[in-house]
N, C-alpha and C positions, 0 to 999 in steps of 0.2 A: 868242197864245205871249209876245209884247213885254209886253203890259199885264201878265200873272199874273208874269212874272219880277218889274217894279216892284214890284208889291206887297208880292212877298216882301221885297224887299230895306228896302220902308218898315217891315214889320214888324217884320223886324230894327233897323231904326233906332229907332222907337218903343221896342220892346222894352229894348233897352240904356239910355234916358232914363227910362222910367218905374219901370222893375223891378229897376234897378241889380244886383244880387247874382245875380240869374237871367241875368244876360246871355250868360254864358260856356257856357248850355245852350243860347241861343238861336242862340248862334253856330252852335254843334254844330250846330243843328236847319238852319241854310242850309247848311252844308256838304253835309250830307246831302240835303239840295233840290237841291243843285249837281251833284250825283254821279248822281242820278235823273233829272235834267235830259239829262246827257250819255249815259245808257244809253237813254233816251227816244226823242233823236235820232238815234243810231247805230241805232237798230231802225228807225227809218221811211225809211232810207235806203235799202235795199236792192242790188240790183246795182249798181255805178259802174263808170266807163272814164276815166281822168286823161292826160294827157299833158305832159308837164311836160320842164322845163331847167333843170337844176342846176349851178354853179359851186361850188371848195371851192378855198382857197388854204392850204396846209399851211406852217408854217416850222419846221421840227426841227431843232433841233443844228445851227443857219445856215443848213440849206439851203431855201430856198424850192420848191417843187411845187406846180404847177397842173392842178386837174384839172375836168372837164367832163362830163357824161353828157346824154345824151336818154335820157327815161323815160316806159315807155309802163305803165300797170298797168288790170288788171281786177280786181274784189273783190265778193265777196257772202258774208256774214257772216266765218266765218273758212275761207272758201276764198280764192286768191289766184293770179293769175298775172303774172311781171313781165317785161320784155324791156329789159333796159338796156343802151346804146350807153356805152363808156368813152374819153376821152383824156387822157391824162396827160404832164405835160411836167417836167422837173426841169434844171438846170443840168448837174447829170453826166454827165448823157444826151440830147445834141443831138438824137436822132429822139423824137418823141412815139413813146408807147406807146398801142396801141389794141386794145381788146376788148371783148367782146359777151357776157353772159350770161344766161341763161332760166331761169326759175325757177318752177316748180308748187306748190301746197299744199291739196291736199284731205283729208277725213275718215279716210284709209285709206294715204297716203304721200305724202313729198315727191318734187320729181323736177326734177333740174338737169343743166344741158349749158353747158357754156364754149363757143360758137360756136368749129367749126374743130377741137376736141380731139377724138382719138380716143375718146375713152367717155364715156360721159354713165353719169349714176348716179340710181338710186331708191331709198331709204331707206321703209320701212313703218314704221307707228306706230297707235297706238291710238288715239291723239284728238290734235288740233290744239294743245292744251296740255302733250304731251308729245313733240316730234319730237326726231329726230336731233340729235345733235351737230354735226353736220355742213351740216346744212340749218339748224340756229338760227347758224354760222359765216356762212355763205351770204347770208343774211338781213341780217346785220349787214355783211357788206364789199359785197354786189351790189346792194342796195335802198339807193337815195341817201337818203329819207328814207320815214317811214309818215303820212300825213296827219292817218291819226286820231290819233295820237300830238304832231302838233302842233296841233290843234286843240282838243284834251282834254287836254294834258299838258305834258309838258317836252324832249317830243322822242324821248327814248328810250323813254319808260313813258306811261299814262294816268294822269289824277291819281288814281284810284280805286285803281291798281297802288299807287302810292307811299302812299296816306294806310292800305293795307292790310299794308304792311310794317311789324312789328317796333312793331307798337300800343303795345307794353309799356315802349317808349321814348322815343317822339316824340310831341309831342300837336300836335295839330292844330287851328286854329280860321278862324272866316270873319267876315269884318265888311265894310260897304259903305265906297267910299274916291272919294273925288275927283279924279279924271284931273287932270293938267298942261292939259288941253286945255279942264276942266271937264265932262267927260262923267260918268256916277255910273257906277264902276265897283265891283266886291266883290275885294277880296284875301285869298287863303287863304295863310297862313303854317304854316311846320314849326319848332316849338321844338325846340331840340336840345340836350341837356345835354354835346354833347361842343365846343359854341360857344363860344369863350371871349370874343370879342370882344362887343362891343353888347348888345343885347336876346337873345341865344342864336339869334337865326333863321337858320338856313342855306336854306330856300327860302322864294320870296314868288312867287306866282302870280295874276297880274291877270287879274279874266275881265269880258267886256263883258255886262251882262244884257239887251241889245236884241240880240243876236246870240246866244241860248242859250245863256251862261254859258262861250262859246269863250274861249279865252284870247288876249290881247291882250299879254301880254307874262309873261317868267316870268325867276328870277332864283335864281341856288345862289350858296351861299357856300361856303368851306373852313371849317375850324373857328377861323383868324384874323381872318375876316372878308373875304379876298379873292375879288374875284369869280372863278368856275370856269368860269360857264355863264350865257350872258345870249341869251332868244330873243326874238323879235317877228314877229305876224304880221298880214298884212292878209286881209280876206276879200270876196268877191262874193255878191251875192243873186241866186240861182236861182232864186227864187221869192218871191212875197209873204211875208215873214216869213223865210226859209231861208236860209240864208249857208255857202258852204262856203270853204275856204282859198284865196288867189287866188298869196299868194307869201309867203315867211317867210325870216327871217335867222337863222344859228344863230352863236355866237361863244364857243367853245370854248376855257379858258384856264388855261394851266400858273398855280400859284399862286406860282410866280416871279416871273411877270409883275407881281405886284402893282399889280393892276387894281381902282379903286374905282366905285361908281355913278357921282360925278362924272365920270369918262372915258367914259358910255354915250354920246353921242355921236359922239366920235371913233372910240368901237369899233364902232358901225354903218357911219361913213365909211370905215373903213379904215385912215384916217392913224394909228392907232395902231399898226398894224403894223411901222410904220417906228423907232419910238422905244423898243419893247418888246426888252429884253434879247435880244441874237441867240440864246443860247443857250436860252430859254424855248421850250416847247413852244405852238404855239398854232395853231388851227383857226380860218377863216373859213370858212363856207358862206352860200351861198344860192340857193334856187331861187324859179322861178313857173310857175306851173300855165298852161299855154297853151290845155287843155283840159281841163273836167270835168264831164260827163253822167252824170245818175240816171235808169235807164232799165230797163225791166221784162227779166227774166231771157229771156236767150236761147234758142230750140231747142236749139242746139249749147252746152254748158257748156263754157266754155275751161280747166278745172280738171284737166285730164288730163293725164299726160304727153305724149299726141301734138301738145300745142300747144306743145310745146320744137321741132316740126319737126326731128326726128331724121332723117337719111339713111339707107338701107339697108346703108351700107357700115358704120356709128358702132356699134360694141357695147355695149351698155347691162349694168351692172352692179347686180343688183337684191340688198339686203340685204333680209330678213326679220328677223320679231321673234324668232327666236332665236339673232339674228347670224351665221347660216348666209346665203352669197351664191350668185348664181347668174349664168352670163353669159347674155346673149340679143342676139337681133339683130334688130330690127323690119321687119315685113313685111307693111304694109296697115293699118295700124293696132294688129296683134297683134304681141306678143312673143314669138319663138320661142327656144328654149332651145339652145343653141349648143355643143358637144362641146369644154371647154375644152384640152384636148390636142392636137387641133387645129383649132384656131383661135388661140390665144392662150395664150403659157406663162405659167406662175406668175409666173414673175420680171417679166415687161412689165406683169402686173399690178399688182403691188407698186412697181412705179418709176412707174406712172402714176397709182395710184390715190390720191384724196384721203386714204382712208382709212387705206391701208395693208391693206389687206384681203386675204387670201387667198382669190381667186375658185374656187368647189366646184362643179363639175359635177354634183354629185346633187341632187335639188331636196329644196328644206327645207320643203316644205309635203307631201309624201308623195304617193302614189299610191291611186287609187281601186281598189277589189277587182276583180283582173280585167282591168286595164291594165297595156299591156308595160313589161317593165324596159327601159329606154333602154341599157342594158349588153348585152343579149341584141338587138339591134338584126342585120339581116341583112350579114353579110360580104361583101365582093365576093370574086373566085377570087384577084386579088392578095394579099388580108388571108388568105383560106384557106392559100396556099402559106405565107404566112410562118409561118402560125400551126404547119402542120407542120413546119417547121425549128426551131423554135423549142420544139415535145415532142421529137425527135431529139436537141437537146442535151440536153434535161433527162431524158431514159432514158439517154446515155451516161455522163451525170455519177453518176447513181443505181447506175448497172452498176458502176463503176470507186469506187464507194464503200464498197458490197456486197464487193466484193473484198477490199479493203483490210483491212473488218473479219474477214475468213475466215481471212487470212492471220494477221493478230494473235493469233486465239482459237487457231491451230495451234503455235505458239510456246509451247515448256516456260518458265514461269518458271524464272531464273537463281537457282540457291540460293547462301545465303548463309551464312557459319561454317561 
């Protein structure tokens, strides 16, 4: 792999030298080759398991906030399970805040539970590319980082996703580049018509051909050329010629901080945080992976709601594709429907639900022919007595109403004039 990557870069370099006007097309070929190499590597990984430590410093509206997390994740293709334990401290709250979140994603649904909460949630979807908005929000808030986006993109998305966005607006190219330490790299640039500063480039991604074109560092600028994002990653060789991320740094900046490329070393060390305008929004994040293994799929896959470890007393709200919801309890790995009126009031569901959806006791999936209707379940003697009392009250009201109508009919209408 190392040898073939170097050949690609050499061909591009010679193409630019020998053919001149054809250079842009050759640079486009290099970009396509890079994206194809990214996909090839992702397909080779199979199932993986990682354990990582994450630290982040926020500076927003003058208040500094420190966040740390222990993060454990297992994935295979689009299937995902992670468990994150968080600690957060800030001057306005002397006691550290602690919480733990667990999440599952597979081809049928996403499931999530904030450990200790009385409710867990399952959201059905048609595919992992179209998950429920609450699952998307959870992924963004409870998952500290996505190592695939770090190794093959800018942290938030992979490079292939960026390139495919607004292809009629942005122009991308790639060319060989020599790093400051002499290493041969490839730089991918996005040219934007909205950038007023410099050469109109707002994204630069530096890739290492000797590591499968994984991202060495990346820069994002605003329209005036101020840095808004800087990332840098380090890699470990897990097998001959195979690399995976070992650590990474992210610096997310408000343009008002007015940071340029010559400030990058201060940006990485954290010294820059002290002299930035306190009103500017700044996020410094770092993670280190303490364990990363690629392994064969286990017999018992962890990508189901059971992996959340939900105790029997926790209720589970499931939202189906049609938007209807049903309340369940878990019993030995099985979800058992629960009558909402008997277990939990609608008001409580609305107060606790992330989605503020009304729980519905009727099943959204329908029943097979011959399956008993849950509304006709056997009623106890106490329940029967209550039903007789209710029937008597209804009968009395009906008799009084009929009598009132008969009396009105017997009255003769008053004459007028």
